[in-house]
C-alpha positions in Angstrom: -5.7 -5.1 28.0 -7.0 -1.6 28.8 -10.8 -1.3 28.7 -11.1 2.2 30.0 -11.6 5.5 28.1 -9.2 6.7 25.5 -9.7 10.2 24.1 -7.9 11.3 20.9 -7.8 15.0 20.0 -6.8 16.0 16.5 -4.8 19.3 16.4 -3.2 21.4 13.6 0.3 22.6 13.6 -0.8 26.1 14.7 0.9 27.5 17.8 -2.4 29.3 18.6 -4.8 26.4 18.8 -8.5 27.1 18.8 -10.3 24.4 20.9 -14.0 23.9 21.3 -15.4 24.4 24.9 -16.0 20.6 25.0 -12.4 19.8 24.2 -11.1 22.4 26.6 -13.2 20.8 29.4 -11.9 17.3 28.5 -8.3 18.6 28.7 -8.9 20.4 32.0 -10.1 17.2 33.6 -7.3 15.1 32.3 -4.1 13.9 34.0 -2.4 11.5 31.6 -1.6 12.8 28.2 0.4 11.6 25.2 1.5 12.5 21.7 4.6 13.3 19.7 7.1 15.8 20.9 5.8 18.4 18.5 2.3 17.9 19.9 3.6 18.5 23.4 5.2 21.8 22.4 2.0 22.9 20.7 -0.3 22.0 23.6 1.9 22.8 26.6 0.0 26.0 27.4 -3.4 24.1 27.4 -2.5 21.3 29.8 -3.5 21.4 33.5 -1.0 21.6 36.3 0.8 18.4 37.4 -0.1 16.5 34.2 1.8 13.4 33.1 3.0 13.0 29.5 4.2 9.9 27.6 5.9 10.6 24.2 4.8 8.5 21.3 8.0 7.0 19.8 8.9 3.7 18.1 8.4 0.9 18.9 4.8 1.6 19.4 4.3 -1.6 21.5 6.6 -0.1 24.2 4.4 3.1 24.3 1.3 1.0 25.0 3.1 -0.9 27.7 3.9 2.5 29.3 0.3 3.5 29.0 -1.0 0.4 30.7 1.6 0.6 33.5 0.7 4.1 34.4 -3.1 3.6 34.0 -3.1 0.5 36.1 -1.1 2.3 38.8 -3.6 5.1 38.8 -6.5 2.8 39.0 -5.0 0.8 41.8 -4.1 3.9 43.7 -7.5 5.6 43.2 -9.2 2.5 44.7 -6.7 1.8 47.4 -6.3 -1.8 46.3 -2.8 -2.5 47.3 -3.8 -5.2 49.8 -4.4 -8.2 47.6 -4.2 -9.4 44.0 -7.9 -10.1 44.0 -9.0 -6.7 45.1 -6.5 -5.2 42.7 -8.2 -7.0 39.8 -11.7 -6.0 40.9 -10.7 -2.4 41.4 -8.9 -2.3 38.1 -12.1 -3.3 36.3 -14.1 -0.7 38.3 -11.5 2.0 37.6 -11.6 1.2 33.9 -15.3 2.0 34.0 -15.0 5.2 35.8 -11.6 6.7 34.9 -11.2 9.2 32.1 -8.1 7.3 31.1 -5.7 8.8 28.7 -5.9 11.7 26.3 -3.8 11.5 23.2 -3.0 14.3 20.8 -2.6 13.5 17.1 -2.2 15.5 13.9 -5.4 16.4 11.9 -8.0 13.7 11.8 -6.9 10.7 14.0 -9.1 8.4 11.9 -7.4 9.5 8.6 -4.2 7.3 8.5 -3.9 8.4 12.1 -3.3 7.1 15.6 -6.9 6.1 16.2 -6.4 3.0 14.0 -3.4 2.0 16.2 -5.4 2.4 19.4 -8.2 0.3 18.0 -5.8 -2.4 17.0 -4.0 -2.4 20.4 -7.0 -1.8 22.6 -10.0 -3.1 20.8 -12.1 -3.0 23.9 -11.3 0.5 25.1 -14.0 3.3 25.1 -12.8 5.5 22.3 -13.7 9.1 21.7 -12.3 11.1 18.8 -12.3 14.9 18.3 -11.0 15.5 14.7 -9.4 18.5 13.1 -8.7 19.1 9.4 -6.1 16.6 8.0 -3.1 18.0 6.2 -4.5 17.3 2.7 -7.8 19.0 3.5 -5.8 22.0 4.7 -3.7 22.1 1.6 -6.8 21.8 -0.7 -8.3 24.7 1.2 -5.1 26.8 0.8 -5.3 26.0 -3.0 -9.1 26.8 -3.1 -9.4 23.4 -4.6 -12.6 21.3 -4.5 -11.3 17.9 -3.3 -14.3 15.6 -3.1 -12.9 13.4 -5.9 -9.3 13.4 -4.7 -7.6 10.0 -4.6 -5.7 9.9 -1.3 -2.5 7.9 -1.0 -0.4 7.5 2.2 3.3 7.0 1.5 4.2 7.4 5.2 6.1 4.2 6.0 4.2 2.5 3.2 5.3 1.1 -0.3 4.6 2.8 -3.6 1.8 0.4 -4.6 -1.2 2.7 -4.1 0.6 5.6 -5.6 1.6 3.6 -8.7 -2.0 2.5 -9.0 -3.2 6.1 -8.9 -0.9 7.4 -11.6 -1.4 4.4 -13.9 -5.2 5.1 -13.6 -4.3 8.8 -14.2 -6.6 10.0 -11.4 -7.5 13.7 -11.8 -6.4 14.6 -8.3 -4.0 12.7 -6.1 -3.2 13.7 -2.5 0.0 12.2 -1.1 1.0 12.0 2.6 4.8 11.9 2.6 7.6 10.9 4.9 11.4 11.4 5.1 12.0 8.8 2.4 9.1 9.3 0.0 9.5 13.0 -0.3 8.2 15.4 -2.9 11.5 14.9 -4.7 11.2 11.1 -4.6 7.6 11.4 -5.9 8.7 13.6 -8.8 11.6 11.3 -9.7 9.4 8.2 -9.8 6.8 9.9 -12.0 9.6 11.2 -14.4 11.1 7.7 -14.6 7.9 6.2 -15.9 6.9 9.1 -18.1 4.1 10.7 -16.0 4.9 14.4 -16.8 1.2 15.2 -17.0 0.7 16.3 -13.4 1.3 19.6 -11.7 2.6 19.2 -8.1 1.8 21.5 -5.2 3.6 21.1 -1.9 2.3 22.2 1.5 4.9 22.6 4.2 4.2 23.0 8.0 0.6 23.6 7.3 -1.1 25.5 10.1 2.1 26.9 11.5 1.7 30.6 11.4 5.4 31.4 10.8 6.7 28.3 8.8 3.7 27.4 6.6 4.5 27.5 2.9 2.4 26.4 -0.2 4.3 26.3 -3.5 4.5 24.7 -6.9 7.1 21.9 -6.9 10.5 23.0 -8.2 13.4 20.7 -8.9 16.5 21.3 -6.8 14.5 22.8 -3.9 14.5 21.3 -0.4 11.2 21.0 1.5 10.8 21.1 5.2 8.8 18.5 7.1 6.0 17.8 7.8 4.7 18.2 4.2 2.2 16.8 1.9 1.5 16.9 -1.9 -1.4 17.4 -4.2 -1.0 16.3 -7.9 -3.4 17.8 -10.5 -3.6 16.1 -13.8 -3.0 18.5 -16.7 -3.4 16.0 -19.6 -4.2 12.4 -20.4 -1.5 10.1 -21.6 -2.3 7.2 -24.0 -3.2 4.0 -22.2 -3.5 1.3 -24.8 -5.7 -1.7 -24.3 -3.4 -4.2 -26.0 0.2 -3.2 -26.8 1.5 -4.3 -30.3 4.4 -6.7 -29.9 6.6 -4.6 -32.2 6.3 -1.7 -29.7 8.3 -3.6 -27.0 12.0 -3.8 -26.6 12.6 -7.4 -27.7 15.1 -10.1 -26.9 17.7 -10.0 -29.6 15.0 -8.3 -31.8 13.1 -11.5 -32.1 9.4 -10.6 -32.5 8.4 -14.2 -32.5 9.6 -14.6 -28.9 6.9 -12.3 -27.5 3.3 -13.3 -26.7 1.2 -11.8 -29.4 -1.2 -9.1 -28.4 -4.5 -11.0 -29.0 -3.1 -14.1 -27.2 -1.8 -11.9 -24.4 -5.2 -10.3 -23.8 -7.1 -13.6 -24.0 -4.6 -15.1 -21.5 -5.1 -12.2 -19.1 -8.9 -12.6 -19.4 -8.6 -16.2 -18.4 -6.6 -15.3 -15.3 -9.7 -13.2 -14.2 -7.3 -10.4 -13.0 -10.1 -8.0 -12.1 -10.8 -10.3 -9.1 -7.2 -11.1 -8.3 -4.6 -9.5 -6.0 -1.2 -11.0 -6.8 0.0 -12.3 -10.2 3.2 -14.3 -10.8 4.6 -14.2 -14.3 7.1 -17.2 -14.7 9.5 -16.9 -17.6 8.6 -13.2 -18.4 11.2 -12.7 -21.2 10.3 -9.2 -22.4 7.8 -8.6 -19.7 4.8 -8.2 -22.0 2.4 -10.2 -19.9 3.4 -8.4 -16.7 3.3 -4.9 -18.3 0.0 -5.5 -20.0 -1.5 -6.8 -16.7 -0.2 -3.8 -14.7 -1.4 -1.3 -17.3 -5.0 -2.8 -17.3 -5.1 -3.9 -13.6 -2.9 -1.5 -11.7 -4.1 -2.7 -8.4 -2.2 -6.0 -8.9 0.9 -6.9 -7.1 3.0 -8.5 -9.8 6.1 -10.6 -9.4 7.9 -11.7 -12.5 10.6 -14.5 -12.8 13.1 -14.9 -15.6 16.2 -17.1 -15.8 18.0 -15.0 -18.4 19.8 -11.9 -16.9 19.0 -9.8 -20.0 15.4 -10.1 -19.1 15.9 -7.6 -16.2 17.0 -4.9 -18.6 14.1 -5.7 -21.0 11.6 -5.5 -18.2 13.0 -2.2 -16.9 13.1 -0.6 -20.4 9.6 -1.8 -21.3 8.1 -0.9 -17.9 9.4 2.6 -18.2 8.3 2.9 -21.8 4.7 2.0 -21.0 4.5 3.6 -17.6 4.1 0.6 -15.3 6.0 1.0 -12.1 5.8 -1.5 -9.3 6.6 -4.8 -11.0 9.0 -6.9 -9.0 11.4 -8.7 -11.4 13.4 -11.7 -10.1 16.3 -13.1 -12.0 17.3 -16.8 -11.7 15.9 -20.3 -12.0 12.4 -20.3 -10.6 12.9 -23.8 -9.1 15.8 -22.5 -7.0 14.1 -19.3 -5.9 13.1 -18.5 -2.3 9.4 -17.6 -2.7 8.8 -16.4 0.8 9.5 -12.7 0.2 6.9 -12.4 -2.5 3.2 -11.8 -2.3 1.2 -15.1 -2.3 -0.3 -15.5 -5.8 -3.9 -16.1 -6.7 -3.0 -16.0 -10.5 0.0 -17.5 -12.2 1.0 -17.3 -15.9 3.6 -19.7 -17.0 5.4 -18.3 -20.1 8.4 -20.6 -20.1 9.2 -23.9 -18.3 12.4 -25.4 -20.0 10.9 -28.9 -20.0 10.3 -28.9 -16.3 6.6 -27.9 -16.3 5.4 -30.3 -13.6 8.1 -29.3 -11.2 7.3 -25.6 -11.7 3.6 -26.2 -11.2 4.3 -28.3 -8.1 6.3 -25.4 -6.6 3.6 -22.9 -7.5 1.2 -25.0 -5.6 3.2 -24.5 -2.4 2.3 -20.8 -2.6 -0.9 -20.6 -4.6 -4.1 -19.5 -2.8 -6.9 -22.0 -2.5 -8.9 -20.1 -5.2 -5.9 -19.4 -7.4 -5.4 -20.5 -11.0 -2.6 -21.2 -13.5 -2.6 -20.3 -17.2 -0.2 -21.4 -19.9 0.0 -20.9 -23.7 0.7 -24.1 -25.6 2.1 -24.1 -29.2 2.4 -27.9 -29.6 0.6 -31.1 -28.8 3.6 -32.1 -26.6 3.3 -29.0 -24.3 -0.4 -29.5 -24.0 0.1 -33.1 -23.0 2.8 -32.0 -20.4 0.3 -29.6 -18.9 -2.5 -32.2 -18.9 -0.3 -34.8 -17.3 0.9 -32.4 -14.6 -2.6 -31.4 -13.8 -3.6 -35.1 -13.4 -0.6 -36.0 -11.3 -0.9 -32.9 -9.1 -4.6 -33.3 -8.6 -5.6 -30.1 -10.4 -8.7 -29.4 -12.3 -7.9 -28.6 -16.0 -10.4 -26.5 -17.8 -11.3 -27.0 -21.5 -8.5 -25.4 -23.7 -9.2 -22.3 -25.8 -7.7 -22.3 -29.3 -6.7 -19.2 -31.2 -4.9 -18.6 -34.5 -3.2 -15.3 -35.4 -2.3 -14.5 -39.0 0.2 -17.1 -40.3 1.4 -18.2 -36.9 0.6 -21.7 -35.6 -2.6 -22.0 -33.6 -2.1 -21.6 -29.9 -4.1 -23.3 -27.1 -4.6 -21.4 -23.9 -4.6 -23.8 -21.0 -5.9 -23.2 -17.5 -6.2 -25.1 -14.3 -7.1 -24.6 -10.7 -7.4 -26.6 -7.5 -10.3 -29.1 -7.3 
C-alpha cells in the first residue's frame, strides 16, 4: 500500500484556470498526474514537460493498481534498487518518504463528495494534501446570489434516492442536489411531482465555470440539460404534514375501515418501536401501508421495507404513499416466510401487522436478520393472539415487555406487545 505523498488539487470547469503560486509550484515540480479526461483537457497547458498521466476511469481499483505500479517503478528507479528484493523494499520505503508522489486533479472541493474520500479509503497511510476550489453547488449559489449556509446537500451521483426523499419529506428550505446521468433534473422533477411536492422552485446550473457553455436557468419541462449539472431547490410553500393520519383518509382494502390500524394505536405502536433511534423498519403484513407511511412521514431517515401477501396491497401502498408524500418505501409482495431477505436492509425495528396463524415462524425468521439491539412490536386484539406472542417469545428466548392496553371508541381494547433479545 502506497505511503508516500498524494496531492489533490480541486479545479473548476474554466478553461482559464487561476492557480495560486503555491499550487503552480506544486504542479511544476510534479511528474505523475491523474484525473478525468475533462480535467486533463483543462489542465494540459499547466503541466510540465514529459509528464505522465493516468486517467481516472472505472473500476477505480484498477486505477489505484496503475498508480502503485508507476510509483513503485519510479521509486525503485530513483534509488537504483534493481539488484535485490531486499534493497528494493528498503528503497521503496525511503522513496515513499521523499518522493512528491502523485498529483490528482478533481472537480471543486475534493473533500466534498469528491475523490479525496476514495484516496483515504484506498491509501489510508498516504500523506495527503488537498487544495480545494469551489464545489459546483457553492458556485451555483453564488450565481444565484443565494445565501446557502442552511442548504441541505444531497448527492445523487451514483447513489439511491434515500437522502433526497428525506430532504423533501422534511421540506427543507433549500436543497442542493448533485446529479448524474440517471438522476437528472428531469428525474428529480418527476419524482417530486409523483409524490405531490410542487412547493419547490428548481434552478439548474450547467457546465458551471466554463466560460462558453455555462448556463443557469429555472427548470423547464421538456428541456434537455447538458452535463455536468447540479440543482438547487428553493421551497416556496409548506405542505401539510400531519402527525397522525385519520384512517378514513387512506385508500382502503375493499373500503373496509376496520382493516386499518387506528390512528392512536398506530402512533403508540410507532412510539414503542423507538423509531427516532432506528435505521431500518420492516412492516410485515402492511395491508394499506398505514404503519409504513406514518413511519416514513414522521421519521423520513428510516429505510422501510414492507411485506404483504395480497397482491392488491402493492396498489394500495403506491396510492397511499403518493397521496401522503412518502417516497422510498420498498413494498414486497408474497409470503414473508418464502421471501429471500438478503436484498433488504437489516432491520432494527419490526412491526408485525399480520401473521396468518404462523406468528412463531415469522418471528423466528425475523430473528435471522434482526440486529442485536432490535425489537418487534405487534398489536393484539384477542387473548389468543397475545398468548401466541408470549409463547413465541418464550420458545425463541426473547424478552417480552409488559403489554400496553388501549381502547378507541367502541372498538375492542387492543394490547400493544413488544419484545427484544435478552
